[in-house]
C-alpha positions as CSV (number, residue, x, y, z in Angstrom):
1,M,44.3,-20.6,-3.9
2,K,45.0,-19.6,-7.5
3,M,43.9,-21.8,-10.4
4,G,45.5,-21.7,-13.7
5,K,43.9,-21.8,-17.1
6,P,43.9,-25.6,-17.4
7,G,42.2,-25.8,-14.0
8,W,39.4,-23.5,-15.1
9,V,39.0,-25.5,-18.3
10,I,38.7,-28.7,-16.4
11,L,36.3,-27.2,-13.9
12,G,34.1,-25.8,-16.7
13,A,34.0,-29.2,-18.5
14,F,33.1,-30.9,-15.2
15,L,30.3,-28.4,-14.4
16,G,29.1,-28.4,-18.0
17,S,28.8,-32.2,-18.3
18,Y,27.2,-32.6,-14.8
19,G,25.1,-29.5,-15.2
20,L,23.7,-30.9,-18.5
21,K,22.9,-34.2,-16.8
22,I,21.2,-32.3,-13.9
23,L,19.2,-30.1,-16.3
24,T,18.0,-33.1,-18.4
25,S,17.2,-35.3,-15.4
26,K,13.7,-36.6,-14.7
27,D,13.4,-34.5,-11.6
28,A,14.4,-31.3,-13.5
29,K,11.9,-32.1,-16.2
30,G,9.2,-32.4,-13.5
31,F,10.3,-29.1,-12.1
32,Y,10.1,-27.4,-15.5
33,T,6.7,-28.9,-16.1
34,H,5.4,-27.5,-12.8
35,C,6.9,-24.1,-13.5
36,T,5.3,-24.0,-17.0
37,A,1.9,-25.0,-15.5
38,G,2.2,-22.2,-13.0
39,V,3.1,-19.7,-15.7
40,L,0.1,-20.8,-17.8
41,R,-2.2,-20.4,-14.8
42,M,-0.8,-17.0,-14.2
43,K,-1.3,-16.1,-17.9
44,D,-4.9,-17.2,-17.7
45,Q,-5.5,-15.0,-14.6
46,V,-3.8,-12.0,-16.3
47,V,-6.0,-12.4,-19.3
48,K,-9.1,-12.5,-17.1
49,D,-7.9,-9.5,-15.2
50,F,-7.4,-7.5,-18.4
51,T,-10.8,-8.5,-19.7
52,V,-12.4,-7.2,-16.5
53,L,-10.3,-4.1,-16.7
54,G,-11.4,-3.5,-20.3
55,E,-15.0,-4.0,-19.4
56,N,-14.7,-1.5,-16.5
57,C,-13.0,1.0,-18.7
58,G,-15.7,0.7,-21.3
59,D,-18.3,1.4,-18.6
60,I,-16.4,4.3,-17.2
61,G,-16.0,5.7,-20.7
62,A,-19.7,5.4,-21.4
63,D,-20.6,7.0,-18.1
64,A,-18.2,9.9,-18.7
65,K,-19.6,10.5,-22.2
66,A,-23.2,10.6,-20.7
67,I,-22.0,13.1,-18.0
68,N,-20.4,15.3,-20.7
69,E,-23.5,15.2,-22.9
70,K,-25.7,16.2,-19.9
71,R,-23.3,19.1,-19.1
72,A,-23.3,20.2,-22.7
73,A,-27.1,20.1,-22.8
74,A,-27.3,22.1,-19.5
75,E,-24.7,24.7,-20.9
76,E,-26.7,25.0,-24.1
77,S,-29.9,25.6,-22.1
78,R,-28.1,28.2,-20.0
79,V,-26.8,30.0,-23.2
80,I,-30.3,29.9,-24.8
81,E,-31.9,31.3,-21.6
82,N,-29.2,34.1,-21.5
83,A,-29.8,34.9,-25.1
84,R,-33.6,35.2,-24.4
85,E,-32.9,37.6,-21.6
86,V,-30.7,39.7,-23.7
87,V,-33.3,39.8,-26.5
88,K,-36.0,40.6,-24.0
89,E,-33.9,43.5,-22.5
90,A,-33.2,44.8,-26.0
91,D,-36.9,44.7,-26.9
92,E,-37.7,46.5,-23.7
93,K,-35.1,49.2,-24.4
94,E,-36.4,49.5,-28.0
95,K,-40.0,49.9,-26.7
96,A,-38.9,52.5,-24.1
97,K,-37.0,54.4,-26.9
98,K,-40.1,54.3,-29.1
99,A,-42.3,55.5,-26.2
100,K,-40.1,58.5,-25.6
101,T,-40.3,59.6,-29.2
């Protein structure tokens, strides 16, 4: 069934006026209130989750920093020990050279 332009206009006016009455009814207002309350509860939970996540990230960051500092200290100790060995070898070579002459 085809509907002409006047039919669409009348249908639009009908749906608009009754739609507005439905949207502003007491039942709809209760529905909106419950939806808003649900959204607010969800928002509170999301904020709590992000707070916990932020705290965990802070702990992870601090632990990672401690691990990196420990590795850097171990690497520095290894470099120092290698340098001591190189100096010791050089001293031994120098002593051997002096002993030959």
